[in-house]
N, C-alpha and C positions, 0 to 999 in steps of 0.2 A: 291327484293336485288340486282339487278346485275348490269349491266354497267348502269352508270346515266348521265348523260350529262342535262345541262338546261341552260336556257339565266336568269339573275337576274331576267329581266322582269314579269316573266314568274311561278310563284311558282303555280303549280299547286297541289293542295291536297284535294284527294279526300271530300265530302262533310258528310260523316259519321266521319271522324276523322281531321276534318282540325287543325290546328296548328299556324297560327296567321295571319299578314296581306298578304293576295296572291295576290295583284294585284297592280305594281306600275305602272309610267308611264316609260317614257323611259331612260334607264339608260345602262351605259356601258354593252356590253357584257361581262359576266361569264363563264368563261368554266371548268366545272370539273366531275370528273370521278373517279366512285368505282367499282371495278370487284372483280368481288364474282364467286369460280369455278361453274359451271353449273350444276357440276355432285350431285347434293342434288336431294333426291329423292323429287316428289309434296308432299310426308307430308314433309316433311324436311324445304320443301320452304314456305310452310304455316306456318310449326312451327314458323320458323325464323321472319314472319308478323307480328302472334298475339303476340310474344314475345314484340317485337320494339311496337307497338304498346301500350300493354300493361304499359313499361315503359315512352314513349317519350313525357309525360308533364315533368316527372324528370330525362331526360336522363343524365343531365349536371348537376343536385343538388345532386343527389343521385348516392353512389358508388353502391349498392346494389338492385335488383329489386324483387317481389314477387307477385305469381298468381297462384292459390290454383291446384295443378295435376290433381284435376277430370273435373275441366272447361276446364282448355288446354285442355284434352285430346278430351274434347267434339268438342271445337273449329275447331280443326284438323280435325276429323273427327278417331278418335280414341278411340276402344274400353276406357272405364273409368277406367275400373279394369287392362286395362292393359301395364302396366308400365315396363314390359322390353323393350316395343317397344320404349316408351316415352325413359328412359334409354340410346338406342342407337342411335335417333335422335338427342338428345342434345349433346352425345358422338360426332355425326357428327360433329354437330356443332361449337364446341370447336376446333376440328381438322379442321374446313373448314379455310384456309386463304383467309380475302378481302386485296385487294392491290388500293390505289390510288396515281395516277400521275395526278397534277393537278395547275393550277395557284392560287395561295394566294391573296387578296386581296392589295398587293402590287406587286403584278407583276413578284413575283417571284415562279420560280419552286419547287414545293412541291412532296414530293414520302413518301409512308409509308404503310407501312403492319402491320396487325394485325389478332387476332384469330378471327370469329364471335364472341364468347362468349368467356370473359376471365376465365371463370369458373361457373358450372351448379351443384347444388345439388339437393337432394330431399329427405325432411326428415317431417312427419309428415303431412303428402298430402301437402306439401305445396312445390312447384319451386323455387328457389332461383335460381340468375343467374345474371349476372354483362357484362356489355362491358368493351373494355381498354378504357382508358379516352380518346385519341386521336380520335376513329374511333367512341366513343359517341357525339364528336365532331361534326363530319362531320355527322352522322345520323343526329342531331339535325340541322344542317342548310339548309332549304329550298331552298338554292340555288345549291346546291350538292347532294339533297334526295331527294324524294316526296313519302310519306307514301301511300301504295294499299289498296284501299277501300275492305273489309273484306266480304262483302256482294258479291260482284262481285268475289273475291277470292274463295270464298266457291264452284259458279260454277262451274269451270275448274275440268276435271277431268283425263289432261295429264301434265303432269311437263313440258315438250317443250312449250306446250302453255302458260303454267303460264308465263316461262322463256320469252317466247319471248312480249306475254302481259306487263311485268314486266319494257321489256327493250324499247319495243316503246312507254307505256305512259307517259314516261318523256319526250316527245319529239311532246306532242297533239298540243301544242301552234306553233310550230314550223312545222310542216307538216312533216317534213322526219325524218328519223333520223341520217341523211347524210351518207355515204357510210362507210359502213366497209368489211374488208377485210374476206376473208369465215376462214380463222385462227381463225382468234378474234370471228366469229359468231359461229365455231363449240363448242370454247370455251364457249362460252356464253350457247350454249347448251349444254355443258357438254359431246360432242361426240370427242372431237379434239386425241384424240388416238385411234379412232376405225380407221382400213384403210378399213372399208365397206363407211362411210361418206367420206371418202377423195374423193369419187367419186360421184361430183357434181349430177347427174343419182337419186343418191340414196337417196342422201342426200335433193333433192328438194321429193322426192316422199315421202319418208319416216318421213320426220322434216319437212322441210320448207312448204310443202302444208296444211297437217292434224293440224299443229300450226296455221294458219293463217286462216283454215275455224274456227277453234275452238275460239278464241281470235275475228271473225267476229260476230261469232254467239251468243257467248257468254259476250261477256265485252262491256264497255260504248264509244270503240273506234271498226275503220275500219282501216284494215291495207291493205298496196298494195305493193305486193316484187315487187322491179324493180332487176335488175343484172348488172352488166359489164364487159365486154370480153377483152381478149389480143388475138387477134385473134381469135382460137376457145373454147378457155376455160375459164372457169368462174371465173374471180378472184375476184367481190365484192357483196355484195350488200345492197341494202338497203330499207328502207319501206317507202310510202306513210302512212300518218296517218291521219283520220278526224275523226270527236265526231261522234259515235251512235246514229241519232238523237232518237232511241228507246229506249235507254237505258243511255240518256247524264247524269250527274253529274253534279247538280247545284252548279256554283262557288256564290263564296262569293265576296264580293266586301271588299274596304279598310276599310268598316265598319263604315265609316265616318257619313254617314246617321243612321245605326241603332242603335250607339252610345247614335243619340241625342232623339233614343225614351224613354217614358215612363217605356215602360215595358221591355228595356233595364236598364233601374235604379234600378228597383224592383227587377231585378234577380241580380243583383251586390250588391243589400242591404244584400240580402237571403245569399251572400257571394260565387254564382258564377263566373266563372273566364270569361274576359274577350271574350277568344275561344270558352268557350262552351255556352256564353249569346250568341254571335252572331251564333253561329251552331242550337242554338236552333231555336232561330228564324227565322231564313232562312229555317229549315226542315218545323218547324208546322206553322209558321206564327202567328203577333203577337197577334189576339185576341184567338188562341192556345193556348197559352202559358199563355197569362193573365187567363183563365181559370182556369187553375189547378196550377196557384199561387195564387188564387182565394179560390181552391180546398183545398192545403196544410195549408190554412193558416186558413181553420175552422176546421181542424182535434185539436185534442186536444193532448200535450205530443208527440211533434215530437223532437226527442233529432236531428236528420238528416237532416235539411229540403231540402241540396240541394240532398242529395239522394232521398227521399220524393218525391221530384218534378220531379227528373230524372225516375223516378219509375211513376209517374200519368202520364210523357210524352208516358211513351213509353208505358203502359199498358191501356192507356186512360181510366184513375179514374175519375169517376162521380160522384157527390152527387146523383143524381136520378139512378144510378148504384144500390147501397146497396137495397141487397134484405131485406125486412120488412116485419115481424118483426123478431130479430134471438134472440135465446136462450144467458143469460149472457155466459154460457160456449164458446158456440160458436165466441159469440162477443172479448172474451178474443184471442182466437184462431185468427182470423180476424188480430186484432190490432198486438198480436205477432209479424204473419205473415210482417202483413206491416214492421214492424219493421226491419226484418229480408232481406226482398226486398230492403228495402233504404240503407243498412246498404255494400250492394254486390257493387260492382262495375260495372260501365257498359257492359262489357264486360262478367262480371259473371252474371249477369240478363239475359243479353238474352241467353247464355246457357241454366242457370237453366229452364228458360221457354220455350227452344225450348225439352230439357230433359223431360222434364214433359207433355210437348206436344207427345211424341211420345209415352208415356205409354199409356195414356189415347185411350179405345180401344170403348168405346164408343160413336157412334156418334152426340149424343144428351150432353154427357156429354164431349166431344172435341167443341162442340159449345158454350153449357155455357161458356166454360173457355176463350173462344176467343172474348166473348163476352164481360165478366165480370174480366178475369184475374187472379191472385191470388185472388179475392173475390168472384168466382165462389159456390154457391150454392150447387151445383152438386158436387163438386169434394171436399168437406171442408177435409172428412176422409183420400180420397190419397192426400190431400193436407198437411196436418199436417202428414199423414205417409213417404212424399217427405223429409220435410224440417229438421225432426226427424231423416230420413237418414244423409242428409249434415251437421244438428248439433243435435247431441244426444242429450245436456243438454236443446235446447232451450224451450221447455214448460215447464222446471219442475218448475219452480218458479207461 
């Protein structure tokens, strides 16, 4: 969530969390920027992105947003019981200032400043938080801001590398960040107050080279630094950017073709949003999505078809995957687990599955869970215990 500049014609948002029509024809250039202090730690930076992703669909329509604290900790690499670290990171986000200086749609200059989070609180195992209305409007505008793919974010081990990726990713379609003064670059990396990094040789050795190497190894883009000098002194830096062919993220088109498909219509009939319907079709293909729609349609008593379909796509539920026969007691457990999974958000489901996988020590049981997901016969007892820990009264009835 760092310096952001983009062209209106290139609305580049990762495949995992696309937010609308992404690519347009030729339109007038729109320049915007959001600057956030680069002094955020790696975990704070990841936390900021997860919170934004969780809130994105209702950024401007809801004043507050919620996510369960355990899921939040897991998604950003905290110990799920380490509430003190989570509190400290939330406090850091509330104390961090976001500043923008941009042209509005009428060509008038607009400057603004806001804390990254207007407030955050933890109560009953839930994290509640909010953005200021002005900042929420900027973050919700794809011309101004692009979401970061969490699957890529998880790979980063350096805060400087993730900061460099965030700042370069916005420019993947233009091929270059444009020239940044070294003062601005140091600010984006969070080292503007360091006398040591005021020396370019040190900045290059300790920040630029390692961060560039990690971005190129870890992410869906490849970056190459270039410098500009005045005399013998380096004054500016820019990064040439190209897509990493081995880790390229699929872009969606404007949706015109997808919206004419039968599968798209069936998804909308179930209550799936336009954005999510196009994302699922792009990620999984029409045939696969159609299979999962049929799977959900064959189940009885589904109260949340959209949530259930999301889980079916995520865990690849298959009719033939059901172990047979099962006892009536186990059948009740499986049905309850399906309902619990369906009621979770996509972020929570991903976190739940990865957390449970991390607790499986037996290779055979792990393989069975990988194949059958929450319907795994070899893990029934552990699965029930896992969900009881999340929802203590989940199986009482």
